[in-house]
TORBA-87699 format. One record per residue (C-alpha): x, y, z. Coordinates in Angstrom, 1 decimal, decimal comma, always signed. Layout:
// TORBA-87699
X/Y/Z
X/Y/Z
...
// end
This chain:
// TORBA-87699
X/Y/Z
-11,7/+9,7/-18,7
-12,1/+5,9/-18,8
-10,6/+5,3/-15,4
-11,9/+4,0/-12,1
-10,3/+5,0/-8,8
-10,7/+2,0/-6,5
-10,4/+2,3/-2,7
-11,0/-0,1/+0,2
-11,9/+1,6/+3,5
-12,6/+1,2/+7,1
-12,9/+4,3/+9,3
-11,1/+6,5/+6,8
-13,0/+9,8/+7,2
-9,7/+11,6/+7,9
-8,1/+10,6/+4,6
-10,7/+9,7/+2,0
-11,5/+13,2/+0,6
-7,9/+14,0/+0,0
-7,4/+10,7/-1,8
-10,4/+11,1/-4,1
-9,7/+14,8/-4,8
-6,2/+13,9/-6,1
-7,7/+12,0/-9,0
-10,2/+14,5/-10,5
-10,1/+12,9/-13,9
-11,5/+9,5/-12,7
-14,8/+8,6/-14,4
-15,9/+6,6/-11,5
-14,9/+6,1/-7,9
-15,4/+2,7/-6,3
-15,3/+2,4/-2,5
-15,6/-0,9/-0,8
-16,2/-0,5/+2,9
-15,7/-3,2/+5,6
-17,8/-1,8/+8,4
-16,8/+1,8/+9,1
-18,2/+3,3/+12,3
-17,3/+6,9/+11,4
-18,6/+9,0/+8,5
-16,5/+7,3/+5,8
-19,6/+5,9/+3,9
-21,5/+9,1/+4,0
-18,5/+11,1/+2,9
-17,9/+8,7/+0,0
-21,5/+8,9/-1,1
-21,4/+12,7/-0,9
-18,5/+12,7/-3,4
-20,4/+10,6/-5,9
-18,6/+7,3/-5,2
-20,2/+3,9/-5,8
-20,1/+2,4/-2,3
-20,2/-1,3/-1,6
-20,1/-3,2/+1,6
-18,0/-6,4/+2,2
-16,5/-7,9/+5,3
-12,7/-7,9/+5,2
-11,0/-11,4/+5,2
-7,7/-10,3/+3,8
-6,4/-7,3/+1,8
-5,7/-9,2/-1,4
-9,2/-10,6/-1,9
-10,8/-7,4/-0,7
-8,9/-5,3/-3,3
-9,6/-7,9/-6,0
-13,3/-7,8/-5,2
-13,3/-4,0/-5,3
-11,5/-3,9/-8,7
-14,1/-6,4/-10,1
-16,8/-3,8/-9,4
-15,3/-1,2/-11,7
-16,8/-0,7/-15,1
-14,0/+1,5/-16,6
-11,3/+0,4/-18,9
-8,5/+1,4/-16,6
-8,2/+1,0/-12,8
-6,1/+3,0/-10,4
-5,9/+1,3/-7,0
-5,1/+3,5/-4,0
-5,4/+3,1/-0,3
-7,4/+5,8/+1,4
-4,2/+7,2/+3,1
-2,5/+7,7/-0,3
-2,9/+10,4/-2,9
-1,4/+11,6/-6,1
+0,8/+14,6/-6,4
-0,1/+16,9/-9,3
+2,8/+15,8/-11,5
+1,9/+12,1/-11,3
-1,8/+12,9/-11,8
-0,9/+14,6/-15,0
+1,3/+11,8/-16,3
-1,3/+9,2/-15,5
-4,0/+11,1/-17,5
-1,6/+11,4/-20,4
-0,5/+7,8/-20,4
-3,9/+6,1/-20,3
-5,0/+8,3/-23,2
-2,5/+6,4/-25,4
-3,8/+3,5/-27,5
-0,5/+1,6/-27,7
+0,7/+1,7/-24,1
+1,3/-1,0/-21,6
-1,3/-3,1/-19,8
-0,1/-1,8/-16,4
+2,2/+0,8/-14,8
+4,2/+1,0/-11,6
+4,1/+4,3/-9,7
+6,8/+5,8/-7,5
+6,0/+6,3/-3,8
+7,1/+8,7/-1,1
+6,1/+8,2/+2,5
+4,9/+11,2/+4,6
+6,2/+10,3/+8,1
+6,3/+12,4/+11,3
+5,4/+15,4/+9,1
+8,3/+14,8/+6,7
+8,0/+13,7/+3,1
+10,8/+11,1/+3,1
+13,2/+10,9/+0,2
+15,7/+8,6/+2,0
+15,5/+5,8/+4,5
+14,0/+2,3/+4,6
+11,1/+3,2/+2,2
+13,2/+5,0/-0,4
+12,8/+3,9/-4,0
+9,4/+2,2/-3,4
+7,5/+1,5/-6,6
+4,3/-0,5/-6,9
+2,0/-1,7/-9,7
-1,2/+0,2/-9,2
-2,5/+1,3/-12,6
-3,7/-1,3/-15,0
-6,2/-2,2/-17,7
-9,3/-3,9/-16,3
-9,0/-7,6/-16,5
-5,2/-7,6/-17,2
-3,9/-7,9/-13,7
-4,9/-9,7/-10,5
-3,9/-9,6/-6,8
-1,5/-12,2/-5,6
-2,3/-14,6/-2,7
-0,4/-12,8/+0,1
-2,9/-11,7/+2,8
-0,5/-9,0/+4,1
+1,6/-7,2/+1,5
-0,9/-7,6/-1,4
+0,5/-6,9/-4,8
-0,8/-6,9/-8,4
+0,5/-9,3/-11,0
+0,1/-8,6/-14,7
-1,4/-11,4/-16,9
+1,1/-10,7/-19,7
+4,2/-8,7/-20,4
+6,1/-6,4/-18,2
+4,7/-3,2/-16,7
+5,7/+0,3/-17,7
+7,1/+2,7/-15,2
+5,8/+6,2/-14,6
+8,5/+8,5/-13,4
+7,1/+12,0/-12,9
+5,8/+12,8/-9,5
+4,8/+10,3/-6,9
+2,1/+8,8/-4,7
+2,2/+10,3/-1,2
+1,6/+7,7/+1,4
+0,8/+8,9/+4,9
+1,0/+5,4/+6,4
+0,5/+6,2/+10,1
-1,1/+9,0/+12,1
+1,5/+8,6/+14,8
+4,3/+6,3/+16,0
+1,9/+4,6/+18,4
-0,4/+3,9/+15,4
+2,5/+2,5/+13,5
+3,5/+0,1/+16,3
-0,1/-1,1/+16,8
-0,4/-1,9/+13,1
+2,9/-3,6/+12,9
+1,8/-6,2/+15,5
-1,2/-7,0/+13,4
+0,8/-7,2/+10,1
+3,5/-9,2/+11,8
+1,0/-11,8/+13,1
-0,6/-12,1/+9,6
+2,9/-12,5/+8,1
+4,0/-15,2/+10,6
+0,7/-17,1/+10,1
+1,2/-17,1/+6,3
+4,8/-18,2/+6,5
+4,0/-20,9/+9,0
+1,3/-22,4/+6,7
+4,0/-22,5/+4,0
+6,2/-24,5/+6,2
+8,8/-21,8/+6,9
+10,5/-21,7/+10,3
+12,5/-19,1/+12,2
+15,9/-19,4/+13,9
+18,2/-17,5/+16,2
+20,3/-16,0/+13,4
+17,2/-14,7/+11,6
+15,9/-13,1/+14,8
+19,3/-11,5/+15,5
+20,6/-10,5/+12,1
+17,6/-9,6/+9,9
+16,4/-6,7/+12,2
+20,0/-5,5/+12,4
+20,4/-5,6/+8,6
+17,1/-3,7/+8,2
+18,3/-0,9/+10,4
+21,7/-0,7/+8,8
+20,3/-0,7/+5,3
+17,6/+1,8/+6,1
+19,7/+4,3/+8,2
+23,1/+4,1/+6,5
+22,8/+2,5/+3,0
+19,5/+4,2/+2,1
+20,4/+7,5/+3,7
+17,9/+7,6/+6,5
+20,4/+9,6/+8,5
+19,8/+12,5/+6,0
+16,2/+12,7/+7,2
+17,0/+13,6/+10,8
+14,9/+12,2/+13,6
+12,2/+10,9/+11,2
+14,8/+8,9/+9,4
+16,2/+7,4/+12,6
+12,7/+6,6/+13,8
+11,7/+5,0/+10,5
+14,8/+2,8/+10,4
+14,5/+1,8/+14,0
+10,8/+1,0/+13,9
+11,2/-0,9/+10,6
+13,9/-3,0/+12,3
+11,5/-3,7/+15,2
+8,9/-4,8/+12,7
+11,3/-7,4/+11,2
+12,1/-8,6/+14,7
+8,4/-9,0/+15,5
+7,8/-11,1/+12,4
+10,6/-13,6/+13,0
+9,9/-13,8/+16,7
+6,2/-14,6/+16,1
+7,2/-17,2/+13,5
+9,7/-18,7/+16,0
+6,9/-18,9/+18,6
+4,6/-20,7/+16,2
+7,3/-23,2/+15,4
+7,9/-23,9/+19,0
+4,2/-24,4/+19,7
+3,9/-26,7/+16,7
// end
C-alpha cells in the first residue's frame, strides 16, 4: 500500500517493534534516529526499515526531516511509543485507498497509563493530525508540542479504533520528562515575549486538576485517573514557574 510509516527514535528498543508491527500494510518504514545507544538501529534494520541518522535539535524539525525522506504518497507519523489498534489500522487502510478523500486525517488517541487504557481523565478526547498526503502538510514551529498543519482545507476525522500511546514507562519517567518539556515550553514562550504571574501559577494548575479529575471523569479511572490529573497539574505548575523565573532573571 502506498503508505510510509515515519518514526523518530532514540533508545526505543522497548517500543519500536510493537509500533511497526501495528502497521503491516505500510509500503515503507522510515526511522530517523538521533543517537541511540541501545539496539534500536539494529532492530529497525532487521525489520526492513530505512534508517537515517540526524542529531535532534527540536521535535518539529526532526519529524519534518523524517517525513521528507518518505517516497510514498501517504505518510503516517507515529512516535515509537505509539501503535494502532486493529480497528484503526483497518480504517486507515480503507481510507487511503479512496481517490476522493481528504489530504489529511486526525486520529483518536487513548493513553496507556499505569497499566490502564484510559478512557477518561486529562487526556480524554485527544485527537491529532497524523495521516496525510506527502507534501500536503508540514510541522508547525513549536519545539515541544509539535503538530501538523494542512496546506489546504480541513482534515477528515477517522473514528473507528484509536492510537494507543504508552507515554511513560513509570511515574518517575513521567516526572523526569515533564521537567524537560516544561523547560522547552518556558524558553519558547519567553522568546515570544510572554510572562508569567502569580494568578497563572496559582490558578492554572488548579484548573488542570479540576478539569481532568472531575469534568473529564478522571475519578472513574481509579488511582491512575487521580495520578494522571495530579501529575498533569504539576506539569502546568512547572511550566508557569519556569517562565516566571525567566522573567525575573530578565
